py3Dmol code that shows the C-alpha trace and the ligand (Angstrom):
import py3Dmol

protein = """\
ATOM      1  CA  MET A   1      -2.586  20.385   1.372  1.00  0.00           C
ATOM      2  CA  LYS A   2      -1.695  22.289  -1.807  1.00  0.00           C
ATOM      3  CA  GLU A   3       0.513  24.746   0.053  1.00  0.00           C
ATOM      4  CA  VAL A   4       2.516  21.980   1.757  1.00  0.00           C
ATOM      5  CA  ALA A   5       2.731  19.982  -1.493  1.00  0.00           C
ATOM      6  CA  GLY A   6       4.153  23.061  -3.275  1.00  0.00           C
ATOM      7  CA  GLU A   7       6.815  23.695  -0.628  1.00  0.00           C
ATOM      8  CA  LEU A   8       7.671  20.009  -0.452  1.00  0.00           C
ATOM      9  CA  GLU A   9       8.130  19.768  -4.209  1.00  0.00           C
ATOM     10  CA  ALA A  10      10.298  22.894  -4.193  1.00  0.00           C
ATOM     11  CA  TYR A  11      12.515  21.183  -1.610  1.00  0.00           C
ATOM     12  CA  PHE A  12      12.667  17.976  -3.710  1.00  0.00           C
ATOM     13  CA  ALA A  13      14.199  20.072  -6.506  1.00  0.00           C
ATOM     14  CA  GLU A  14      17.209  20.772  -4.268  1.00  0.00           C
ATOM     15  CA  ALA A  15      17.199  17.635  -2.089  1.00  0.00           C
ATOM     16  CA  PHE A  16      20.065  15.930  -3.938  1.00  0.00           C
ATOM     17  CA  PRO A  17      23.095  18.241  -3.786  1.00  0.00           C
ATOM     18  CA  ALA A  18      24.003  19.399  -7.320  1.00  0.00           C
ATOM     19  CA  GLU A  19      27.706  18.797  -6.665  1.00  0.00           C
ATOM     20  CA  TRP A  20      27.163  15.095  -5.858  1.00  0.00           C
ATOM     21  CA  ASP A  21      28.549  12.816  -8.529  1.00  0.00           C
ATOM     22  CA  MET A  22      25.556  10.507  -9.040  1.00  0.00           C
ATOM     23  CA  PRO A  23      24.503   8.379 -12.021  1.00  0.00           C
ATOM     24  CA  PRO A  24      21.924  10.559 -13.829  1.00  0.00           C
ATOM     25  CA  ALA A  25      19.713   7.513 -14.493  1.00  0.00           C
ATOM     26  CA  LEU A  26      19.404   6.867 -10.750  1.00  0.00           C
ATOM     27  CA  LEU A  27      18.473  10.481 -10.053  1.00  0.00           C
ATOM     28  CA  GLU A  28      15.918  10.375 -12.859  1.00  0.00           C
ATOM     29  CA  SER A  29      14.320   7.208 -11.515  1.00  0.00           C
ATOM     30  CA  MET A  30      14.121   8.549  -7.925  1.00  0.00           C
ATOM     31  CA  LYS A  31      12.737  11.907  -9.079  1.00  0.00           C
ATOM     32  CA  TYR A  32      10.202  10.231 -11.401  1.00  0.00           C
ATOM     33  CA  SER A  33       8.433   8.668  -8.418  1.00  0.00           C
ATOM     34  CA  LEU A  34       9.016  11.537  -5.972  1.00  0.00           C
ATOM     35  CA  ASP A  35       7.501  14.037  -8.397  1.00  0.00           C
ATOM     36  CA  ALA A  36       4.589  11.807  -9.430  1.00  0.00           C
ATOM     37  CA  GLY A  37       2.225  13.518  -7.007  1.00  0.00           C
ATOM     38  CA  GLY A  38       0.089  11.700  -4.477  1.00  0.00           C
ATOM     39  CA  LYS A  39      -1.891  13.207  -1.639  1.00  0.00           C
ATOM     40  CA  ARG A  40       1.224  14.185   0.368  1.00  0.00           C
ATOM     41  CA  LEU A  41      -0.715  13.282   3.502  1.00  0.00           C
ATOM     42  CA  ARG A  42       2.322  12.332   5.606  1.00  0.00           C
ATOM     43  CA  PRO A  43       4.138  15.617   4.829  1.00  0.00           C
ATOM     44  CA  LEU A  44       0.984  17.537   5.707  1.00  0.00           C
ATOM     45  CA  LEU A  45       0.836  15.713   9.047  1.00  0.00           C
ATOM     46  CA  VAL A  46       4.453  16.601   9.864  1.00  0.00           C
ATOM     47  CA  VAL A  47       3.810  20.275   9.121  1.00  0.00           C
ATOM     48  CA  ALA A  48       0.448  20.361  10.946  1.00  0.00           C
ATOM     49  CA  ALA A  49       1.877  18.683  14.072  1.00  0.00           C
ATOM     50  CA  CYS A  50       4.934  20.951  14.064  1.00  0.00           C
ATOM     51  CA  GLU A  51       2.859  24.098  13.627  1.00  0.00           C
ATOM     52  CA  SER A  52       0.318  22.992  16.257  1.00  0.00           C
ATOM     53  CA  LEU A  53       3.176  23.669  18.672  1.00  0.00           C
ATOM     54  CA  GLY A  54       4.568  26.752  16.966  1.00  0.00           C
ATOM     55  CA  GLY A  55       7.563  24.968  15.367  1.00  0.00           C
ATOM     56  CA  SER A  56       9.509  26.084  12.288  1.00  0.00           C
ATOM     57  CA  ARG A  57       8.007  25.438   8.832  1.00  0.00           C
ATOM     58  CA  LYS A  58      11.457  25.112   7.247  1.00  0.00           C
ATOM     59  CA  ALA A  59      12.517  22.268   9.551  1.00  0.00           C
ATOM     60  CA  ALA A  60       9.094  20.645   9.156  1.00  0.00           C
ATOM     61  CA  ILE A  61       9.370  20.615   5.344  1.00  0.00           C
ATOM     62  CA  ARG A  62      12.727  18.819   5.569  1.00  0.00           C
ATOM     63  CA  VAL A  63      11.276  16.189   7.923  1.00  0.00           C
ATOM     64  CA  ALA A  64       8.221  15.985   5.653  1.00  0.00           C
ATOM     65  CA  ALA A  65      10.499  15.336   2.665  1.00  0.00           C
ATOM     66  CA  SER A  66      12.215  12.500   4.511  1.00  0.00           C
ATOM     67  CA  VAL A  67       8.940  10.704   5.287  1.00  0.00           C
ATOM     68  CA  GLU A  68       7.689  11.176   1.722  1.00  0.00           C
ATOM     69  CA  MET A  69      10.961   9.641   0.464  1.00  0.00           C
ATOM     70  CA  VAL A  70      10.420   6.604   2.673  1.00  0.00           C
ATOM     71  CA  HIS A  71       6.771   6.374   1.619  1.00  0.00           C
ATOM     72  CA  THR A  72       7.743   6.648  -2.071  1.00  0.00           C
ATOM     73  CA  TYR A  73      10.399   3.938  -1.744  1.00  0.00           C
ATOM     74  CA  SER A  74       7.801   1.654  -0.134  1.00  0.00           C
ATOM     75  CA  LEU A  75       5.408   2.222  -3.042  1.00  0.00           C
ATOM     76  CA  ILE A  76       8.135   1.569  -5.660  1.00  0.00           C
ATOM     77  CA  HIS A  77       9.077  -1.697  -3.973  1.00  0.00           C
ATOM     78  CA  ASP A  78       5.455  -2.688  -3.322  1.00  0.00           C
ATOM     79  CA  ASP A  79       4.707  -2.353  -7.064  1.00  0.00           C
ATOM     80  CA  LEU A  80       7.555  -4.684  -8.129  1.00  0.00           C
ATOM     81  CA  PRO A  81       6.752  -7.997  -9.826  1.00  0.00           C
ATOM     82  CA  ALA A  82       7.961  -9.871  -6.708  1.00  0.00           C
ATOM     83  CA  MET A  83       5.341  -8.036  -4.631  1.00  0.00           C
ATOM     84  CA  ASP A  84       2.092  -6.621  -6.047  1.00  0.00           C
ATOM     85  CA  ASP A  85       3.243  -6.513  -9.677  1.00  0.00           C
ATOM     86  CA  ASP A  86       1.411  -3.287 -10.504  1.00  0.00           C
ATOM     87  CA  ASP A  87       1.606  -1.359 -13.786  1.00  0.00           C
ATOM     88  CA  LEU A  88       0.243   1.958 -12.577  1.00  0.00           C
ATOM     89  CA  ARG A  89       0.877   4.149  -9.544  1.00  0.00           C
ATOM     90  CA  ARG A  90      -0.427   7.665  -8.983  1.00  0.00           C
ATOM     91  CA  GLY A  91      -1.891   7.499 -12.490  1.00  0.00           C
ATOM     92  CA  LYS A  92       1.482   6.870 -14.162  1.00  0.00           C
ATOM     93  CA  PRO A  93       3.399   3.735 -15.196  1.00  0.00           C
ATOM     94  CA  THR A  94       5.143   2.252 -12.153  1.00  0.00           C
ATOM     95  CA  ASN A  95       8.850   2.896 -11.661  1.00  0.00           C
ATOM     96  CA  HIS A  96       9.953  -0.574 -12.820  1.00  0.00           C
ATOM     97  CA  LYS A  97       7.797  -0.308 -15.967  1.00  0.00           C
ATOM     98  CA  VAL A  98       9.742   2.809 -16.963  1.00  0.00           C
ATOM     99  CA  PHE A  99      13.249   2.146 -15.621  1.00  0.00           C
ATOM    100  CA  GLY A 100      13.364  -1.654 -15.263  1.00  0.00           C
ATOM    101  CA  GLU A 101      13.272  -3.781 -12.114  1.00  0.00           C
ATOM    102  CA  ALA A 102      16.902  -3.420 -11.077  1.00  0.00           C
ATOM    103  CA  MET A 103      16.829   0.375 -11.290  1.00  0.00           C
ATOM    104  CA  ALA A 104      13.475   0.498  -9.437  1.00  0.00           C
ATOM    105  CA  ILE A 105      14.943  -1.529  -6.565  1.00  0.00           C
ATOM    106  CA  LEU A 106      17.961   0.788  -6.436  1.00  0.00           C
ATOM    107  CA  ALA A 107      15.834   3.950  -6.707  1.00  0.00           C
ATOM    108  CA  GLY A 108      13.853   2.689  -3.680  1.00  0.00           C
ATOM    109  CA  ASP A 109      17.084   1.947  -1.825  1.00  0.00           C
ATOM    110  CA  GLY A 110      18.424   5.399  -2.727  1.00  0.00           C
ATOM    111  CA  LEU A 111      15.300   7.182  -1.468  1.00  0.00           C
ATOM    112  CA  LEU A 112      15.232   5.201   1.774  1.00  0.00           C
ATOM    113  CA  THR A 113      18.875   5.951   2.514  1.00  0.00           C
ATOM    114  CA  HIS A 114      18.677   9.587   1.492  1.00  0.00           C
ATOM    115  CA  ALA A 115      15.714  10.134   3.843  1.00  0.00           C
ATOM    116  CA  PHE A 116      18.074   9.579   6.779  1.00  0.00           C
ATOM    117  CA  TYR A 117      20.606  12.032   5.333  1.00  0.00           C
ATOM    118  CA  VAL A 118      17.896  14.684   5.018  1.00  0.00           C
ATOM    119  CA  VAL A 119      16.971  14.379   8.715  1.00  0.00           C
ATOM    120  CA  ALA A 120      20.461  13.791  10.097  1.00  0.00           C
ATOM    121  CA  THR A 121      21.778  17.006   8.478  1.00  0.00           C
ATOM    122  CA  LEU A 122      19.026  19.177  10.035  1.00  0.00           C
ATOM    123  CA  SER A 123      21.274  19.950  12.962  1.00  0.00           C
ATOM    124  CA  LYS A 124      24.395  20.722  10.854  1.00  0.00           C
ATOM    125  CA  ASP A 125      22.224  23.069   8.754  1.00  0.00           C
ATOM    126  CA  GLY A 126      21.100  24.901  11.899  1.00  0.00           C
ATOM    127  CA  LEU A 127      17.433  23.935  11.576  1.00  0.00           C
ATOM    128  CA  LEU A 128      17.058  21.693  14.651  1.00  0.00           C
ATOM    129  CA  PRO A 129      18.989  20.896  17.828  1.00  0.00           C
ATOM    130  CA  ALA A 130      21.079  17.715  17.392  1.00  0.00           C
ATOM    131  CA  GLU A 131      19.050  15.957  20.087  1.00  0.00           C
ATOM    132  CA  ALA A 132      15.784  16.446  18.171  1.00  0.00           C
ATOM    133  CA  ALA A 133      17.351  15.325  14.874  1.00  0.00           C
ATOM    134  CA  VAL A 134      18.730  12.147  16.497  1.00  0.00           C
ATOM    135  CA  ALA A 135      15.330  11.374  18.065  1.00  0.00           C
ATOM    136  CA  ILE A 136      13.643  11.764  14.653  1.00  0.00           C
ATOM    137  CA  VAL A 137      16.249   9.546  12.941  1.00  0.00           C
ATOM    138  CA  SER A 138      15.743   6.895  15.601  1.00  0.00           C
ATOM    139  CA  ASP A 139      11.914   7.058  15.268  1.00  0.00           C
ATOM    140  CA  LEU A 140      12.164   6.856  11.486  1.00  0.00           C
ATOM    141  CA  ALA A 141      14.236   3.674  11.706  1.00  0.00           C
ATOM    142  CA  GLU A 142      11.830   2.211  14.255  1.00  0.00           C
ATOM    143  CA  TYR A 143       8.556   3.076  12.501  1.00  0.00           C
ATOM    144  CA  ALA A 144       9.701   2.330   8.935  1.00  0.00           C
ATOM    145  CA  GLY A 145      11.875  -0.700   9.725  1.00  0.00           C
ATOM    146  CA  PRO A 146      11.406  -4.338  10.770  1.00  0.00           C
ATOM    147  CA  ARG A 147       9.274  -3.489  13.802  1.00  0.00           C
ATOM    148  CA  GLY A 148       7.253  -1.007  11.726  1.00  0.00           C
ATOM    149  CA  MET A 149       6.267  -0.733   8.076  1.00  0.00           C
ATOM    150  CA  VAL A 150       8.532  -3.489   6.750  1.00  0.00           C
ATOM    151  CA  GLY A 151       7.275  -5.870   9.478  1.00  0.00           C
ATOM    152  CA  GLY A 152       3.690  -4.950   8.562  1.00  0.00           C
ATOM    153  CA  GLN A 153       4.351  -5.643   4.899  1.00  0.00           C
ATOM    154  CA  VAL A 154       5.804  -9.075   5.735  1.00  0.00           C
ATOM    155  CA  ALA A 155       2.817  -9.910   7.969  1.00  0.00           C
ATOM    156  CA  ASP A 156       0.525  -8.868   5.101  1.00  0.00           C
ATOM    157  CA  MET A 157       2.417 -11.108   2.681  1.00  0.00           C
ATOM    158  CA  GLU A 158       2.224 -14.047   5.091  1.00  0.00           C
ATOM    159  CA  GLY A 159      -1.469 -13.329   5.701  1.00  0.00           C
ATOM    160  CA  GLU A 160      -2.206 -13.659   1.993  1.00  0.00           C
ATOM    161  CA  GLN A 161      -0.805 -17.173   2.079  1.00  0.00           C
ATOM    162  CA  GLY A 162      -2.562 -18.361   5.239  1.00  0.00           C
ATOM    163  CA  THR A 163      -5.429 -17.405   7.497  1.00  0.00           C
ATOM    164  CA  THR A 164      -5.892 -13.919   8.929  1.00  0.00           C
ATOM    165  CA  ASP A 165      -8.140 -13.020  11.850  1.00  0.00           C
ATOM    166  CA  LEU A 166      -9.186  -9.524  12.913  1.00  0.00           C
ATOM    167  CA  GLU A 167      -6.380  -9.293  15.475  1.00  0.00           C
ATOM    168  CA  ARG A 168      -3.763 -10.157  12.853  1.00  0.00           C
ATOM    169  CA  LEU A 169      -5.335  -7.727  10.407  1.00  0.00           C
ATOM    170  CA  GLU A 170      -5.084  -4.951  13.001  1.00  0.00           C
ATOM    171  CA  TYR A 171      -1.371  -5.760  13.397  1.00  0.00           C
ATOM    172  CA  ILE A 172      -0.904  -5.537   9.607  1.00  0.00           C
ATOM    173  CA  HIS A 173      -2.751  -2.219   9.305  1.00  0.00           C
ATOM    174  CA  LEU A 174      -1.035  -0.728  12.357  1.00  0.00           C
ATOM    175  CA  HIS A 175       2.412  -1.478  11.032  1.00  0.00           C
ATOM    176  CA  LYS A 176       2.065  -1.378   7.254  1.00  0.00           C
ATOM    177  CA  THR A 177       0.119   1.881   7.251  1.00  0.00           C
ATOM    178  CA  SER A 178      -0.253   3.538  10.680  1.00  0.00           C
ATOM    179  CA  ASP A 179       3.388   3.464  11.684  1.00  0.00           C
ATOM    180  CA  LEU A 180       4.529   5.935   9.019  1.00  0.00           C
ATOM    181  CA  ILE A 181       1.533   8.142   9.763  1.00  0.00           C
ATOM    182  CA  MET A 182       2.332   7.973  13.500  1.00  0.00           C
ATOM    183  CA  PHE A 183       5.941   8.786  12.735  1.00  0.00           C
ATOM    184  CA  SER A 184       4.881  11.861  10.742  1.00  0.00           C
ATOM    185  CA  VAL A 185       2.843  13.312  13.598  1.00  0.00           C
ATOM    186  CA  LEU A 186       5.472  12.453  16.222  1.00  0.00           C
ATOM    187  CA  ALA A 187       8.324  13.863  14.152  1.00  0.00           C
ATOM    188  CA  GLY A 188       6.417  17.116  13.642  1.00  0.00           C
ATOM    189  CA  GLY A 189       6.009  17.296  17.424  1.00  0.00           C
ATOM    190  CA  ARG A 190       9.678  16.543  18.029  1.00  0.00           C
ATOM    191  CA  ALA A 191      10.715  19.234  15.540  1.00  0.00           C
ATOM    192  CA  ALA A 192       8.704  21.723  17.605  1.00  0.00           C
ATOM    193  CA  GLY A 193      10.081  20.593  20.981  1.00  0.00           C
ATOM    194  CA  ALA A 194       6.924  18.817  22.227  1.00  0.00           C
ATOM    195  CA  THR A 195       6.817  17.677  25.866  1.00  0.00           C
ATOM    196  CA  PRO A 196       6.621  13.898  26.578  1.00  0.00           C
ATOM    197  CA  GLU A 197       2.868  14.321  27.308  1.00  0.00           C
ATOM    198  CA  GLN A 198       2.294  16.137  24.023  1.00  0.00           C
ATOM    199  CA  LEU A 199       4.273  13.453  22.166  1.00  0.00           C
ATOM    200  CA  GLU A 200       2.069  10.798  23.756  1.00  0.00           C
ATOM    201  CA  ALA A 201      -1.079  12.639  22.633  1.00  0.00           C
ATOM    202  CA  LEU A 202       0.346  12.978  19.096  1.00  0.00           C
ATOM    203  CA  ARG A 203       1.197   9.258  19.092  1.00  0.00           C
ATOM    204  CA  THR A 204      -2.392   8.389  20.061  1.00  0.00           C
ATOM    205  CA  PHE A 205      -3.679  10.742  17.355  1.00  0.00           C
ATOM    206  CA  GLY A 206      -1.381   9.186  14.725  1.00  0.00           C
ATOM    207  CA  ARG A 207      -2.375   5.642  15.634  1.00  0.00           C
ATOM    208  CA  GLY A 208      -6.085   6.465  15.418  1.00  0.00           C
ATOM    209  CA  ILE A 209      -6.010   8.329  12.132  1.00  0.00           C
ATOM    210  CA  GLY A 210      -3.528   5.826  10.658  1.00  0.00           C
ATOM    211  CA  LEU A 211      -5.871   2.929  11.326  1.00  0.00           C
ATOM    212  CA  ALA A 212      -8.880   4.972  10.173  1.00  0.00           C
ATOM    213  CA  PHE A 213      -6.996   5.879   6.957  1.00  0.00           C
ATOM    214  CA  GLN A 214      -6.318   2.214   6.130  1.00  0.00           C
ATOM    215  CA  ILE A 215      -9.883   1.070   6.896  1.00  0.00           C
ATOM    216  CA  GLN A 216     -11.176   3.913   4.710  1.00  0.00           C
ATOM    217  CA  ASP A 217      -8.731   2.759   2.017  1.00  0.00           C
ATOM    218  CA  ASP A 218     -10.179  -0.763   2.252  1.00  0.00           C
ATOM    219  CA  ILE A 219     -13.711   0.654   1.965  1.00  0.00           C
ATOM    220  CA  LEU A 220     -12.788   2.832  -1.035  1.00  0.00           C
ATOM    221  CA  ASP A 221     -11.126  -0.158  -2.697  1.00  0.00           C
ATOM    222  CA  LEU A 222     -14.390  -2.038  -2.486  1.00  0.00           C
ATOM    223  CA  VAL A 223     -16.943   0.597  -3.315  1.00  0.00           C
ATOM    224  CA  GLY A 224     -14.902   2.831  -5.637  1.00  0.00           C
ATOM    225  CA  ASP A 225     -15.558   6.529  -5.839  1.00  0.00           C
ATOM    226  CA  GLU A 226     -18.511   7.127  -3.531  1.00  0.00           C
ATOM    227  CA  SER A 227     -19.274  10.521  -4.991  1.00  0.00           C
ATOM    228  CA  LYS A 228     -19.950   8.809  -8.321  1.00  0.00           C
ATOM    229  CA  LEU A 229     -21.468   5.576  -7.113  1.00  0.00           C
ATOM    230  CA  GLY A 230     -23.526   6.699  -4.142  1.00  0.00           C
ATOM    231  CA  LYS A 231     -23.353   5.005  -0.745  1.00  0.00           C
ATOM    232  CA  LYS A 232     -23.040   1.252  -1.049  1.00  0.00           C
ATOM    233  CA  THR A 233     -23.872  -1.178   1.663  1.00  0.00           C
ATOM    234  CA  GLN A 234     -22.308  -4.529   2.439  1.00  0.00           C
ATOM    235  CA  SER A 235     -24.816  -6.463   0.359  1.00  0.00           C
ATOM    236  CA  ASP A 236     -23.838  -4.563  -2.823  1.00  0.00           C
ATOM    237  CA  VAL A 237     -20.175  -5.532  -2.881  1.00  0.00           C
ATOM    238  CA  LYS A 238     -18.146  -8.670  -3.394  1.00  0.00           C
ATOM    239  CA  MET A 239     -15.351  -9.154  -0.867  1.00  0.00           C
ATOM    240  CA  GLU A 240     -12.265 -10.859  -2.182  1.00  0.00           C
ATOM    241  CA  LYS A 241      -9.540  -9.461   0.041  1.00  0.00           C
ATOM    242  CA  VAL A 242      -9.322 -10.026   3.794  1.00  0.00           C
ATOM    243  CA  THR A 243      -9.837  -6.475   5.080  1.00  0.00           C
ATOM    244  CA  TYR A 244     -11.892  -4.741   7.790  1.00  0.00           C
ATOM    245  CA  PRO A 245     -15.023  -4.746   5.595  1.00  0.00           C
ATOM    246  CA  TYR A 246     -14.481  -8.500   5.097  1.00  0.00           C
ATOM    247  CA  PHE A 247     -14.816  -9.095   8.846  1.00  0.00           C
ATOM    248  CA  LEU A 248     -17.167  -6.279   9.884  1.00  0.00           C
ATOM    249  CA  GLY A 249     -19.053  -5.355   6.712  1.00  0.00           C
ATOM    250  CA  ILE A 250     -19.020  -1.924   5.063  1.00  0.00           C
ATOM    251  CA  ASP A 251     -21.388  -0.183   7.470  1.00  0.00           C
ATOM    252  CA  LYS A 252     -19.605  -1.271  10.659  1.00  0.00           C
ATOM    253  CA  SER A 253     -16.247  -0.461   9.034  1.00  0.00           C
ATOM    254  CA  ARG A 254     -17.502   3.061   8.306  1.00  0.00           C
ATOM    255  CA  GLU A 255     -18.560   3.354  11.964  1.00  0.00           C
ATOM    256  CA  GLU A 256     -15.099   2.194  13.031  1.00  0.00           C
ATOM    257  CA  VAL A 257     -13.458   4.884  10.850  1.00  0.00           C
ATOM    258  CA  ARG A 258     -15.642   7.528  12.523  1.00  0.00           C
ATOM    259  CA  ARG A 259     -14.958   6.157  16.019  1.00  0.00           C
ATOM    260  CA  LEU A 260     -11.182   6.055  15.508  1.00  0.00           C
ATOM    261  CA  SER A 261     -11.185   9.552  14.056  1.00  0.00           C
ATOM    262  CA  GLU A 262     -13.180  10.947  17.017  1.00  0.00           C
ATOM    263  CA  GLU A 263     -10.866   9.161  19.475  1.00  0.00           C
ATOM    264  CA  ALA A 264      -7.847  10.649  17.675  1.00  0.00           C
ATOM    265  CA  LYS A 265      -9.379  14.119  17.741  1.00  0.00           C
ATOM    266  CA  SER A 266     -10.050  14.045  21.465  1.00  0.00           C
ATOM    267  CA  ALA A 267      -6.417  13.022  22.137  1.00  0.00           C
ATOM    268  CA  VAL A 268      -5.075  16.202  20.509  1.00  0.00           C
ATOM    269  CA  ALA A 269      -7.940  18.477  21.527  1.00  0.00           C
ATOM    270  CA  ASN A 270      -6.903  17.992  25.168  1.00  0.00           C
ATOM    271  CA  ALA A 271      -3.124  18.047  24.766  1.00  0.00           C
ATOM    272  CA  GLY A 272      -2.499  21.726  25.422  1.00  0.00           C
ATOM    273  CA  LEU A 273      -1.309  22.473  21.863  1.00  0.00           C
ATOM    274  CA  ASN A 274      -1.120  26.086  20.657  1.00  0.00           C
ATOM    275  CA  SER A 275      -3.572  25.229  17.887  1.00  0.00           C
ATOM    276  CA  ALA A 276      -4.943  21.791  17.038  1.00  0.00           C
ATOM    277  CA  GLU A 277      -7.171  23.139  14.248  1.00  0.00           C
ATOM    278  CA  THR A 278      -5.323  21.677  11.222  1.00  0.00           C
ATOM    279  CA  LEU A 279      -4.837  18.297  12.892  1.00  0.00           C
ATOM    280  CA  LEU A 280      -8.566  18.138  13.675  1.00  0.00           C
ATOM    281  CA  ALA A 281      -9.419  19.097  10.081  1.00  0.00           C
ATOM    282  CA  ILE A 282      -7.147  16.321   8.759  1.00  0.00           C
ATOM    283  CA  ALA A 283      -8.931  13.767  10.950  1.00  0.00           C
ATOM    284  CA  ASP A 284     -12.261  14.912   9.462  1.00  0.00           C
ATOM    285  CA  TYR A 285     -10.867  14.802   5.924  1.00  0.00           C
ATOM    286  CA  LEU A 286      -9.803  11.181   6.402  1.00  0.00           C
ATOM    287  CA  VAL A 287     -13.368  10.148   7.223  1.00  0.00           C
ATOM    288  CA  GLU A 288     -14.812  12.068   4.284  1.00  0.00           C
ATOM    289  CA  ARG A 289     -12.162  11.423   1.629  1.00  0.00           C
ATOM    290  CA  ASP A 290     -13.139   9.600  -1.569  1.00  0.00           C
ATOM    291  CA  ARG A 291      -9.664   8.978  -3.046  1.00  0.00           C
TER     292      ARG A 291
END
"""
ligand_1 = """\
29
LIG
C 7.568 -2.524 0.331
C 8.563 -2.201 2.628
C 7.426 -2.095 1.748
C 6.268 -1.615 2.239
C 5.098 -1.376 1.439
C 3.029 1.347 1.499
C 3.061 -0.143 1.394
C 3.964 -0.886 2.282
C 2.345 -0.780 0.457
C 1.509 -0.092 -0.560
C 0.183 -0.734 -0.652
C -0.800 -0.133 0.278
C -2.167 0.100 -0.244
C -0.435 0.116 1.524
C -1.272 0.694 2.526
C -0.818 2.078 2.794
C -1.357 2.971 1.776
C -2.819 3.196 1.771
C -0.527 3.502 0.927
C -0.921 4.504 -0.065
O -0.776 5.749 0.567
P -1.455 7.060 0.002
O -2.899 6.778 -0.264
O -0.699 7.206 -1.390
O -1.126 8.178 0.916
P -0.322 8.543 -2.176
O -0.051 8.080 -3.588
O -1.490 9.498 -2.090
O 0.905 9.078 -1.512
"""
view = py3Dmol.view(width=600, height=400)
view.addModel(protein, "pdb")
view.setStyle({"model": 0}, {"cartoon": {"style": "trace"}})
view.addModel(ligand_1, "xyz")
view.setStyle({"model": 1}, {"stick": {}})
view.zoomTo()
view.show()
């Protein structure tokens, strides 16, 4: 994770061409959130999927940067007063607290748009065949857009105002969270020239770990840092938000995280990849993570 984060951050330093005439305040606001850290899970997934098929690290880091830009934009916008109205993100004041609401909206817009530039120019820069770059651009629009993450965010917003059942909650999780994770794994595969069968296996893997990641997030939200607090059971915690633990309880939710992770692992273990080792380790990490 540290190795990929280092290479990713080195790329961020050169991601906005120095000769571009851009308002410095916009660049500062975009870079503030991009450089604020975070687990860099989606970039790691792009690199792991690409390398599981022997693809190029340089191309993978560019694709990884594009997904982290989209992820960062979504966090900036999610923190705005019109949405979650949060003051802190990744341990720092949120973008709008530092730069104001209008600049935060525009920094999000800038990151989202620039993500497509970063992928679309992969072919011109000789890092990927044009066909692969176009397929990744098209997936990014699909998985991050109205039928993907943005749709999931809207369903979540509507759910907060009305009633949500488990089926609706699965839709929200699959789109708000899993879609970008699925995209990351798929894009890594595409960058390495995966076959349609391998892409299907990577899609199944991404869906499983994406859902497991969000359920684990819901559990961690409720019980806090398990390493400090010890294992809590359903009876110890108060459920305010409609999440998996709300419907299933903490223990069954933990079982579901394990089941989804195992299902994801078997999809890639049998996909004829050169090496599925890192992908399998990521699936295990998601079950064990405490932040
Ligand atoms: C505003 C279009 C739009 C979408 C927002 C990402 C998102 C959708 C909302 C953020 C709130 C949230 C908890 C979403 C679930 C996905 C998730 C767990 C995001 C946080 O991802 P991490 O844990 O964050 O990978 P870091 O900071 O480590 O990158």
